[in-house]
C-alpha positions, -999 to 999 in steps of 0.1 A, spaced: -300 -209 366 -312 -196 402 -347 -192 407 -374 -189 434 -398 -216 431 -434 -220 441 -437 -259 452 -469 -258 473 -492 -224 476 -489 -206 504 -473 -177 519 -437 -162 511 -423 -183 535 -435 -215 510 -407 -205 481 -377 -221 474 -344 -207 460 -325 -236 441 -311 -246 400 -334 -253 374 -326 -258 339 -324 -226 319 -359 -222 300 -362 -232 260 -365 -206 232 -393 -215 212 -401 -196 179 -414 -160 185 -398 -159 219 -370 -140 235 -349 -152 263 -340 -125 289 -309 -125 313 -327 -108 340 -308 -79 358 -336 -67 379 -376 -79 388 -404 -58 402 -421 -71 429 -461 -68 429 -490 -71 447 -504 -97 422 -471 -118 429 -486 -126 463 -517 -134 451 -505 -159 424 -481 -178 452 -513 -180 471 -533 -194 446 -563 -163 445 -546 -149 413 -572 -147 380 -544 -174 364 -526 -199 381 -496 -215 365 -488 -255 369 -467 -264 399 -438 -256 401 -435 -223 388 -414 -189 398 -437 -155 404 -431 -123 389 -443 -106 361 -423 -77 352 -382 -76 344 -356 -56 330 -322 -70 317 -305 -85 284 -315 -102 255 -298 -137 264 -315 -159 229 -342 -153 205 -363 -177 187 -370 -179 153 -390 -151 137 -379 -126 163 -367 -98 144 -369 -69 164 -340 -76 192 -306 -92 192 -287 -111 217 -273 -76 239 -300 -58 236 -313 -41 267 -352 -47 277 -379 -51 296 -401 -82 294 -438 -87 306 -452 -121 316 -475 -130 343 -450 -152 362 -414 -164 357 -397 -133 362 -380 -143 397 -355 -162 384 -316 -152 367 -335 -158 328 -368 -156 318 -386 -165 289 -413 -139 270 -432 -138 239 -417 -111 217 -451 -92 220 -443 -88 254 -408 -72 252 -398 -34 248 -364 -18 241 -351 -4 274 -331 28 271 -298 37 277 -309 64 301 -332 41 323 -314 22 349 -325 -19 355 -337 -10 388 -362 14 372 -370 -6 339 -379 -37 362 -402 -18 383 -420 5 361 -444 -15 337 -470 -29 356 -477 3 376 -474 27 354 -492 9 327 -522 -1 349 -523 34 362 -516 52 324 -546 30 312 -569 35 343 -567 74 342 -562 82 309 -590 53 293 -610 43 319 -609 74 343 -610 98 313 -591 122 337 -591 159 323 -567 188 333 -577 208 363 -600 176 380 -591 163 411 -577 128 418 -582 112 452 -553 83 455 -558 54 481 -529 34 494 -508 63 477 -472 55 489 -474 20 477 -465 14 441 -498 19 423 -503 49 445 -470 61 437 -474 58 398 -508 74 399 -495 108 421 -468 111 391 -491 104 362 -521 126 373 -501 156 382 -485 152 344 -523 150 332 -530 183 350 -547 173 380 -546 183 413 -537 153 434 -551 139 470 -526 114 484 -545 91 511 -519 73 533 -518 55 567 -490 72 588 -472 102 592 -436 87 574 -459 77 542 -472 116 542 -439 127 536 -436 103 502 -463 114 488 -453 155 492 -419 148 478 -437 128 447 -458 159 443 -492 153 460 -507 185 463 -525 176 496 -522 145 519 -548 126 540 -537 105 568 -565 82 576 -552 65 607 -566 99 626 -582 117 601 -619 114 587 -610 103 549 -645 115 536 -648 148 555 -608 161 549 -615 147 508 -647 166 503 -631 199 519 -598 192 500 -613 190 467 -638 222 474 -671 196 477 -658 162 461 -633 148 437 -636 140 404 -616 104 402 -610 79 431 -578 57 424 -584 24 449 -559 -3 448 -567 -10 482 -603 -19 489 -613 -27 524 -628 -1 550 -619 30 530 -635 23 495 -669 35 510 -656 66 523 -637 75 494 -668 69 470 -693 95 497 -665 120 488 -670 118 452 -682 148 428 -711 148 406 -701 128 379 -672 113 393 -654 80 384 -643 54 406 -615 34 396 -613 -1 409 -576 -13 407 -572 -41 434 -577 -51 468 -544 -52 488 -565 -45 521 -576 -84 512 -614 -73 516 -635 -68 488 -658 -38 494 -698 -41 494 -707 -9 479 -741 1 484 -751 10 445 -774 40 458 -741 60 462 -735 58 423 -774 68 416 -772 97 438 -739 113 426 -743 100 390 -709 87 394 -694 57 380 -672 26 392 -651 15 369 -631 -15 367 -593 -16 357 -579 -48 345 -545 -37 324 -536 -72 318 -566 -82 302 -565 -51 282 -531 -59 271 -541 -93 258 -569 -76 239 -551 -49 223 -514 -57 221 -506 -28 195 -522 3 217 -503 -21 250 -472 -17 233 -476 17 220 -490 31 257 -451 14 270 -431 29 249 -448 64 260 -439 52 293 -403 46 288 -398 76 267 -413 98 297 -390 83 321 -359 85 296 -368 124 298 -375 129 332 -411 136 332 -417 107 351 -394 93 384 -402 59 397 -396 54 434 -374 23 439 -375 24 477 -356 -13 483 -336 -40 469 -338 -70 479 -310 -103 464 -331 -128 443 -328 -150 473 -345 -127 496 -375 -127 475 -396 -139 501 -387 -111 524 -396 -86 496 -428 -100 496 -435 -101 531 -430 -62 530 -453 -59 502 -479 -84 523 -475 -59 556 -476 -32 532 -445 -14 546 -432 -7 511 -432 27 493 -427 29 457 -414 -2 444 -396 -33 457 -372 -49 431 -351 -82 431 -315 -83 419 -302 -118 405 -270 -104 407 -269 -96 442 
């Protein structure tokens, strides 16, 4: 099979596209013929050696795929060859075939395309866990989403609106403003030319209840200063490349909380709850309640270009790799 390989840690230009042996299926495992692989910011971190887990070299990045079951190992009873599925891992997805533990594989409804299925697990799973479990979001509250036009941001807009919240999207360019409005954001701030703190406080009537921050960097403190009494600041990631140094007196003055969101670790600790969550997301997509934005697709061989888009923050919604071109 063909795969994009990391043979040495570095940027997207270090990836190598070549033939590798098909993975061997062991007990409790499912081999998926990959039709679509989602591209996520952690993929960029893992090829640079900056992620929480580091596989041995060589490896293929990519942790979410959609496709068709090609083979099953002993003890697998929930799936059969030919089933449409989505599968999760930490690496191995930028390839024509991916091996996954059966606990990390879920049915893909016929109504959901491979492109959507392969781009939904990480962002919508992360944000449902973030908003509902960690943020305790309630209907009528106001959510401020930083980096709102990206994969995590667009999922945040849709899920927060579905939960009855008012959504203020924050982005860095006018073209991204329109993306967020189309997705249902009630208000949009362009923080390239507007004061994030002042505009967020004004648009929320005094302060936001929940901040979604997958970006980090210079805007995190401004967003925290825009929070209401008792607010929750959700730490999702650091796409800007800078981990902010937050003055902790702000949390005291606002009696607010800074809350970490590590969805992957939660899945490992509570796989039954994680599986139920992903089934729910699939059902809501199939019913048309959620409409994930896939802004661009690339052939698998051009995966480096997709990661460069993510690194440069050019992407809106999700980018998907297509092993079959």
